[in-house]
C-alpha positions as a Markdown table, in Angstrom:
| # | Residue | x | y | z |
|---|---|---|---|---|
| 1 | Unk | -0.1 | 0.0 | -0.2 |
| 2 | Unk | 3.0 | 2.6 | 0.6 |
| 3 | Unk | 4.6 | 1.9 | -2.8 |
| 4 | Unk | 0.9 | 2.3 | -4.1 |
| 5 | Unk | 0.4 | 5.8 | -2.4 |
| 6 | Unk | 4.0 | 7.2 | -3.2 |
| 7 | Unk | 4.1 | 6.4 | -6.9 |
| 8 | Unk | 0.6 | 7.8 | -7.3 |
| 9 | Unk | 1.4 | 10.7 | -5.6 |
| 10 | Unk | 4.8 | 10.9 | -7.4 |
| 11 | Unk | 3.2 | 10.1 | -11.2 |
| 12 | Unk | 0.4 | 12.4 | -10.7 |
| 13 | Unk | 2.5 | 15.5 | -9.5 |
| 14 | Unk | 4.7 | 14.5 | -12.5 |
| 15 | Unk | 1.7 | 14.5 | -15.0 |
| 16 | Unk | 0.4 | 17.4 | -13.1 |
| 17 | Unk | 3.5 | 19.7 | -14.2 |
| 18 | Unk | 4.2 | 20.6 | -10.6 |
| 19 | Unk | 7.0 | 22.9 | -10.7 |
| 20 | Unk | 9.6 | 21.2 | -8.6 |
| 21 | Unk | 9.3 | 18.2 | -11.2 |
| 22 | Unk | 9.4 | 20.3 | -14.3 |
| 23 | Unk | 12.7 | 21.8 | -12.9 |
| 24 | Unk | 14.3 | 18.5 | -11.8 |
| 25 | Unk | 13.8 | 16.7 | -15.3 |
| 26 | Unk | 15.0 | 20.1 | -16.9 |
| 27 | Unk | 18.0 | 19.6 | -14.6 |
| 28 | Unk | 18.4 | 15.9 | -16.1 |
| 29 | Unk | 18.6 | 17.2 | -19.5 |
| 30 | Unk | 16.6 | 14.8 | -21.2 |
| 31 | Unk | 13.4 | 16.8 | -22.3 |
| 32 | Unk | 10.1 | 17.1 | -20.5 |
| 33 | Unk | 8.8 | 13.7 | -22.7 |
| 34 | Unk | 10.7 | 11.7 | -20.1 |
| 35 | Unk | 9.0 | 13.5 | -17.3 |
| 36 | Unk | 5.6 | 11.9 | -18.9 |
| 37 | Unk | 7.3 | 8.3 | -19.5 |
| 38 | Unk | 8.2 | 8.4 | -15.7 |
| 39 | Unk | 5.1 | 9.5 | -14.6 |
| 40 | Unk | 3.0 | 6.6 | -16.5 |
| 41 | Unk | 5.7 | 4.0 | -15.4 |
| 42 | Unk | 5.3 | 5.4 | -11.9 |
| 43 | Unk | 1.0 | 5.2 | -12.2 |
| 44 | Unk | 1.1 | 2.2 | -14.1 |
| 45 | Unk | 3.4 | 0.1 | -12.0 |
| 46 | Unk | 1.4 | 1.6 | -9.0 |
| 47 | Unk | -1.8 | 0.2 | -10.5 |
| 48 | Unk | -0.6 | -2.8 | -11.6 |
| 49 | Unk | 1.1 | -4.1 | -8.0 |
| 50 | Unk | -2.6 | -4.8 | -6.8 |
| 51 | Unk | -3.1 | -6.9 | -10.5 |
| 52 | Unk | -3.1 | -10.6 | -9.2 |
| 53 | Unk | 0.2 | -12.3 | -11.3 |
| 54 | Unk | 1.5 | -9.1 | -12.1 |
| 55 | Unk | 3.0 | -7.9 | -9.0 |
| 56 | Unk | 6.3 | -9.1 | -9.7 |
| 57 | Unk | 6.4 | -7.4 | -12.9 |
| 58 | Unk | 5.4 | -4.1 | -11.8 |
| 59 | Unk | 7.8 | -3.9 | -8.6 |
| 60 | Unk | 10.0 | -4.7 | -10.9 |
| 61 | Unk | 9.4 | -1.7 | -13.2 |
| 62 | Unk | 9.1 | 0.5 | -9.9 |
| 63 | Unk | 12.7 | -0.8 | -8.9 |
| 64 | Unk | 14.6 | 0.1 | -12.4 |
| 65 | Unk | 12.6 | 3.4 | -12.2 |
| 66 | Unk | 14.1 | 3.9 | -8.7 |
| 67 | Unk | 17.6 | 2.8 | -9.8 |
| 68 | Unk | 17.5 | 5.2 | -12.6 |
| 69 | Unk | 16.1 | 8.3 | -10.0 |
| 70 | Unk | 19.2 | 7.2 | -7.5 |
| 71 | Unk | 21.9 | 7.3 | -10.6 |
| 72 | Unk | 20.1 | 10.7 | -11.5 |
| 73 | Unk | 20.2 | 12.2 | -7.8 |
| 74 | Unk | 23.9 | 11.0 | -7.3 |
| 75 | Unk | 25.3 | 12.1 | -11.1 |
| 76 | Unk | 23.0 | 15.3 | -11.7 |
| 77 | Unk | 20.3 | 16.4 | -9.7 |
| 78 | Unk | 21.4 | 15.9 | -5.9 |
| 79 | Unk | 21.2 | 16.5 | -2.8 |
| 80 | Unk | 19.8 | 12.8 | -1.5 |
| 81 | Unk | 19.4 | 9.8 | -3.5 |
| 82 | Unk | 17.4 | 8.7 | -0.3 |
| 83 | Unk | 13.9 | 8.4 | -0.8 |
| 84 | Unk | 14.4 | 7.2 | -4.4 |
| 85 | Unk | 16.5 | 4.4 | -2.7 |
| 86 | Unk | 14.3 | 3.7 | 0.1 |
| 87 | Unk | 11.2 | 2.9 | -2.2 |
| 88 | Unk | 13.4 | 1.1 | -4.8 |
| 89 | Unk | 14.1 | -1.3 | -1.7 |
| 90 | Unk | 10.5 | -1.7 | -0.8 |
| 91 | Unk | 9.8 | -2.4 | -4.7 |
| 92 | Unk | 13.0 | -4.6 | -4.8 |
| 93 | Unk | 11.4 | -6.3 | -1.1 |
| 94 | Unk | 7.6 | -6.6 | -2.7 |
| 95 | Unk | 9.5 | -8.3 | -6.4 |
| 96 | Unk | 11.4 | -11.1 | -4.1 |
| 97 | Unk | 8.3 | -11.8 | -2.2 |
| 98 | Unk | 6.4 | -12.4 | -5.6 |
| 99 | Unk | 9.1 | -13.8 | -7.5 |
| 100 | Unk | 7.2 | -16.8 | -8.2 |
| 101 | Unk | 5.3 | -14.8 | -10.1 |
| 102 | Unk | 8.2 | -14.6 | -12.8 |
| 103 | Unk | 8.4 | -18.3 | -12.9 |
| 104 | Unk | 4.9 | -18.4 | -13.8 |
| 105 | Unk | 5.3 | -16.0 | -16.6 |
| 106 | Unk | 8.0 | -17.8 | -18.1 |
| 107 | Unk | 6.4 | -21.2 | -18.5 |
């Protein structure tokens, strides 16, 4: 539930064009289109966390997104990558807890 709330809030803020989000993606330098892609992954992932059989896929996508966020914070944005790292760890725990779904997807 915590991941859902956090990623929905972050994704909706990105879609809404909150000034801090716009400035963050300006600093990254990839353009505002990347803000929309990230928002889509965050909102989609938050929703898919609750779809039976897709929790592992959703948490994997959210983990990858947070890994990118940590890298961006450490190399470009600053000042702290801790919030992204914490969400990444929670997504990783969710992924590990639902890893059997990945095997079922391969079968």
